[in-house]
C-alpha positions, 0 to 999 in steps of 0.5 A, a space after each residue: 528499590 534502587 535501579 541501575 540508570 536506564 540506558 540513554 541509548 537503547 541497546 536494541 529493538 525490544 521487539 523479538 520479531 524485528 531484525 534488530 532485536 539482536 545486536 550485530 545485525 547492522 546499523 539500527 535506526 530509531 527516533 525519540 518519540 516524546 516522554 511519559 510520566 510513570 504514575 507510580 513514582 512520577 518519573 519522566 520516561 523517554 520514549 522511542 520508536 524503531 524505524 524498522 518495525 515502527 514499534 514504540 518503546 521506552 527506556 523502562 522497556 529495558 528495566 527489570 521492573 517493566 510494567 510493574 506498579 510496585 517495582 519497590 517490591 522486587 527486592 524485598 520479595 526476592 529476599 523473603 522468598 529465599 528467607 523462608 517466608 510464605 506468600 501470605 506472610 509477605 503480602 500481609 507485611 507489604 499490604 498487597 494481595 498473595 496473588 501479587 506476591 505470586 506474580 512477582 515470584 513468577 517474574 523473578 523466577 523467569 528472570 533468574 532462569 534467563 540469568 542462570 542460562 546466561 551465566 552457567 558453564 557449558 561443560 562440567 570440569 569436576 565430579 558431580 552429585 546427582 539426587 532427587 529432592 522430593 516434595 509435593 504439589 496441591 496435596 500429599 497425594 501428588 508427590 514430586 521429584 526435582 533432580 539436581 546436579 551439583 558440583 562435588 567440589 564447588 557445590 555449584 548447582 548446574 540445573 534441575 528438572 522435575 518429575 510428577 510421581 504416583 503416591 507410594 509408601 505406607 498409606 491407610 486404606 482411605 489414602 489408598 482408595 483416594 489414590 486409586 480414585 485420582 488415578 481413574 479420574 485424572 490418570 497416572 504419571 508416567 512411571 519412567 518420568 524419573 529416568 527421562 528427566 534425569 537424562 534430560 538434565 544431564 543433556 542440558 548441563 553437559 551437552 558436549 561429549 566429555 568424561 563425567 564422574 557421577 555420584 548418586 544413591 541407589 535409585 534404580 532409574 539412574 543407571 538407565 538414565 546414565 546409559 541413555 546419555 551416550 555422548 557422555 563417558 560416565 563413571 557412575 559411583 553409587 552410595 547407600 542412602 543409609 550412609 552417614 550424611 557427613 562432609 565425607 559422604 560423596 553426596 554431601 554437596 547435594 544433601 546440603 543443597 536439599 537441606 538449604 532448600 527446606 531451610 530457605 523455602 516455606 513451601 518445602 517445610 515439613 507439615 507446612 501450610 505454605 506448600 506449592 499449589 502448582 508444580 510450576 510455582 515450586 520451579 519458579 522458586 527453585 530458579 530464584 534459590 539457585 541464582 541466590 545460592 550459586 552467585 550471591 550466597 557465600 559457600 560458608 556463612 561463618 567464613 564469608 568466603 566465595 560463592 559456588 560460582 567463585 569456586 568454580 571460577 565463572 565469577 570474580 566476586 559475589 553478585 548482588 541483587 542489584 547486579 542480578 536484576 540490573 537489566 531486563 533479560 530477553 529470552 531470544 538473547 539467551 536461548 533456553 534448552 527446550 526442556 527449560 522453555 517449559 519453565 519460562 512459558 509456565 507450561 508445567 501442568 498440575 494434575 488437580 488444577 486443569 487450567 494452566 496459566 501460561 506466560 503468553 504476554 505479547 509485549 512482555 514476553 
């Protein structure tokens, strides 16, 4: 993997508790503190020390490959995650363990979340399509929904939240008994979760008062959620889910998004063995997918035209992977909405896996 040159002058103190972690807090004083040699590639790295908090760091601290033994895997893992490869397929190709690929996916997901937060618009100037993409975690006894808000003209996806569901639909007697046993042992998901999460994503993507035209299907939770976002002047237009899913359908942008998610992600294929074991892992991959879809991928593969971000007017050209991953992003510099902080901290629970492996690294947060 090729990286942008490391900064010869550190831009700020990497310690989030230091007053000079953010730029513009005065004149920052630091000193050089020797070198060290990276064991992976033998590269000589300059070390520094902050004169205020006395924390040691290096030029590598500001690279997206900080604390990585295999920085060369970031690029191929990114492209294979949006190219419909499973963790074990990627691991076999590069001779590493699937856990290594999972950790890289989590790191890329956190980075892409911060990149998305830094680059996304804070107002919506077009009608949007709202829909919920259904998948599952751990097993088909635990269905999930991901609520996406996508621009009707630009096809730019403004964000998402997730919902845990209770299994429904047609079931055999054995499946119904298993569902009831799971509910007794582990509890039932919140029946109003869809309403709450749709409200949450709308408050994030449109935080200020504005008129907003929302197209959705006839899901009964959507009208209640839209009534809850009182700061928005919402015009809600519903479309039957039985309507032809052509380009003339107002829900076409989000229907196309659902199609691309299933096409590009092995964990959302029908009848796959690469399904996400944890909902957090699926969320990590969604952030990677959205950065690729919004800023890197052309709107039309045939025409090779502008990306959704270019159509929206927030980017002048296609971003490349090297541009996205050029520098390490710090959560204190791009504060996340409270709901999205759960994704960054990896606090999304999975009912069948009691232990939640949170992101709590002291120096690599």
